[in-house]
C-alpha positions as a printed Julia matrix, in Angstrom:
197×3 Matrix{Float64}:
 -11.61  -59.54  -81.67
 -15.24  -58.42  -81.38
 -14.85  -58.15  -77.58
 -11.83  -55.86  -77.96
 -13.78  -53.64  -80.36
 -16.69  -53.37  -77.92
 -14.3   -52.54  -75.06
 -12.59  -49.81  -77.12
 -15.96  -48.34  -78.14
 -17.08  -48.28  -74.49
 -13.85  -46.58  -73.41
 -14.27  -43.9   -76.08
 -17.85  -43.25  -74.95
 -16.78  -42.95  -71.31
 -14.01  -40.52  -72.3
 -16.39  -38.48  -74.43
 -18.91  -38.19  -71.62
 -16.38  -37.41  -68.85
 -16.3   -34.1   -67.03
 -14.48  -31.43  -69.04
 -14.18  -28.82  -66.29
 -12.58  -28.3   -62.9
 -12.9   -25.48  -60.42
 -10.07  -23.44  -58.96
 -10.42  -20.82  -56.24
 -10.91  -18.13  -58.92
 -12.65  -19.7   -61.91
 -13.79  -22.77  -63.81
 -11.23  -24.34  -66.15
 -12.38  -26.18  -69.3
 -10.35  -28.66  -71.36
 -11.36  -30.52  -74.53
 -14.68  -28.73  -74.84
 -16.86  -26.08  -73.27
 -20.57  -26.81  -73.07
 -23.38  -24.43  -72.18
 -26.45  -26.64  -72.31
 -28.79  -23.94  -70.93
 -27.92  -21.54  -73.77
 -27.64  -24.19  -76.47
 -24.02  -24.24  -77.6
 -20.66  -25.93  -77.18
 -17.09  -25.21  -78.28
 -14.64  -27.98  -79.12
 -11.28  -26.71  -77.85
  -8.03  -27.4   -79.73
  -5.56  -29.77  -78.08
  -3.71  -28.1   -75.22
  -6.04  -25.07  -75.06
  -7.5   -24.21  -71.66
 -10.67  -22.11  -71.46
 -11.62  -20.04  -68.42
 -15.12  -19.34  -67.11
 -16.84  -17.99  -64.04
 -17.5   -19.89  -60.83
 -20.99  -20.76  -59.59
 -23.33  -19.22  -58.61
 -22.57  -16.69  -61.38
 -24.41  -17.5   -64.58
 -22.54  -19.52  -67.2
 -22.08  -16.97  -70.0
 -19.02  -18.19  -71.89
 -15.27  -18.6   -71.84
 -12.02  -16.71  -72.22
  -8.81  -18.07  -73.76
  -5.42  -16.41  -73.46
  -4.09  -16.08  -77.02
  -0.66  -15.37  -75.54
  -0.58  -18.55  -73.41
  -3.44  -20.81  -74.59
  -2.53  -23.6   -72.17
  -2.29  -21.48  -69.04
  -4.22  -22.45  -65.94
  -3.54  -19.06  -64.33
  -6.61  -16.85  -64.15
  -7.57  -15.11  -67.4
  -9.59  -11.89  -67.24
 -11.38   -9.56  -69.63
  -9.05   -6.75  -70.6
  -6.06   -9.02  -71.22
  -4.22   -7.67  -74.27
  -4.34  -10.94  -76.27
  -7.73  -12.5   -75.66
 -10.24  -14.82  -77.32
 -13.75  -14.45  -75.91
 -16.79  -16.67  -76.55
 -19.97  -15.5   -74.85
 -23.74  -15.38  -75.08
 -26.25  -12.67  -74.34
 -30.02  -12.61  -74.7
 -31.53  -10.11  -77.13
 -33.11   -8.03  -74.35
 -32.95   -4.86  -76.5
 -34.85   -6.64  -79.29
 -32.19   -5.83  -81.88
 -33.39   -8.74  -83.97
 -30.24   -9.48  -86.0
 -26.53  -10.14  -85.78
 -25.83   -7.08  -87.96
 -27.78   -4.82  -85.57
 -25.75   -6.17  -82.65
 -22.45   -5.48  -84.43
 -23.49   -1.96  -85.35
 -24.58   -1.16  -81.79
 -21.5    -2.51  -80.0
 -18.59   -1.96  -82.42
 -15.95    0.48  -81.18
 -16.51    4.06  -82.34
 -13.0     4.69  -83.71
 -12.82    1.4   -85.58
 -11.3     1.18  -89.06
 -13.29   -1.63  -90.71
 -11.14   -3.98  -92.78
 -13.84   -6.49  -93.71
 -17.47   -7.07  -92.82
 -20.15   -9.38  -94.17
 -23.42  -11.12  -93.37
 -23.38  -14.91  -93.54
 -24.91  -18.13  -92.29
 -22.86  -19.91  -89.63
 -23.77  -23.42  -88.44
 -27.22  -22.91  -89.9
 -27.92  -19.59  -88.15
 -27.82  -15.99  -89.44
 -24.57  -14.26  -88.5
 -22.47  -11.17  -89.12
 -18.67  -10.9   -89.19
 -16.35   -7.94  -88.84
 -12.59   -7.45  -88.8
 -11.49   -4.0   -87.67
  -8.54   -2.19  -86.14
  -8.4     0.59  -83.57
  -5.34    2.82  -83.21
  -4.71    4.46  -79.84
  -1.57    6.57  -79.57
   1.21    4.29  -80.91
  -0.58    0.93  -80.49
  -3.03   -0.73  -82.88
  -5.45   -3.43  -81.76
  -6.95   -5.89  -84.24
 -10.38   -7.43  -83.62
 -12.25  -10.2   -85.42
 -15.81  -10.73  -84.24
 -18.47  -13.19  -85.31
 -22.0   -12.61  -83.98
 -24.52  -15.43  -84.42
 -28.23  -14.77  -83.89
 -30.63  -17.45  -82.68
 -34.25  -16.32  -82.85
 -36.96  -17.8   -80.66
 -36.44  -21.53  -80.57
 -37.63  -24.44  -78.51
 -37.01  -23.68  -74.81
 -34.9   -20.55  -75.48
 -35.58  -16.9   -76.32
 -33.66  -14.86  -78.9
 -29.95  -14.94  -78.1
 -26.63  -13.78  -79.52
 -23.52  -15.93  -79.53
 -20.31  -13.92  -79.94
 -16.88  -15.32  -80.83
 -14.11  -12.72  -80.95
 -10.38  -12.1   -80.72
  -8.68   -8.85  -79.67
  -4.93   -8.61  -79.94
  -2.13   -6.14  -80.7
  -1.46   -5.84  -84.43
   1.99   -7.42  -84.12
   0.41  -10.67  -82.81
  -2.65  -10.66  -85.07
  -1.58  -13.3   -87.61
  -0.66  -15.81  -84.9
  -3.67  -15.15  -82.65
  -6.16  -15.12  -85.53
  -5.2   -18.72  -86.37
  -6.11  -19.89  -82.86
  -9.27  -17.77  -82.94
 -10.43  -19.42  -86.15
  -9.81  -22.9   -84.71
 -11.95  -22.03  -81.69
 -14.6   -20.35  -83.86
 -14.78  -23.41  -86.12
 -15.23  -25.57  -83.0
 -18.45  -23.7   -82.1
 -21.57  -25.91  -82.31
 -25.26  -25.16  -81.79
 -27.07  -27.57  -79.44
 -30.72  -28.18  -78.79
 -31.85  -26.67  -75.48
 -33.43  -29.23  -73.17
 -36.44  -28.47  -71.03
 -35.45  -28.33  -67.35
 -32.04  -29.02  -65.88
 -29.17  -30.21  -68.02
 -25.5   -31.1   -67.61
 -22.47  -29.31  -69.05
 -20.27  -32.41  -68.73
């Protein structure tokens, strides 16, 4: 009985440490989790959700998920009408806070529904939910910006988790967004090379 338990534990470890990404001709596909060890974060993906990232040698800056077809392996691009986006960007403008980032980059014609400052996974963050009406269409956006000040082996950086979707799909797409957002985890940043597996 003890031998079976050890074998099961070993199998789980091997599965947990297996490669979570594959490359297509257009992009990198992630299943189970997305890890960015250089920038110090990971996202546990819900079952059946496929995340899309850039190919090397482009820098690893995050993932896109189609809210319309979360399991698709077809290429997903910025500008898709129903999109969940998780990305990172260094604080090169020295904004110094998640709130300052939101204020700088929020759409000009936005009607703010809710906004607040909070702590997320132990880091200062700011959240906004807003809508933008253009002609006859309304787009809903939820955005969480997390700020990581100077830390060990990494400079100040923003992590952004957002969803943009037409108003008629907002309730459905916001549920998936929140699952992905809740799967976001902060990692320590190693010195030197690291693996995203």
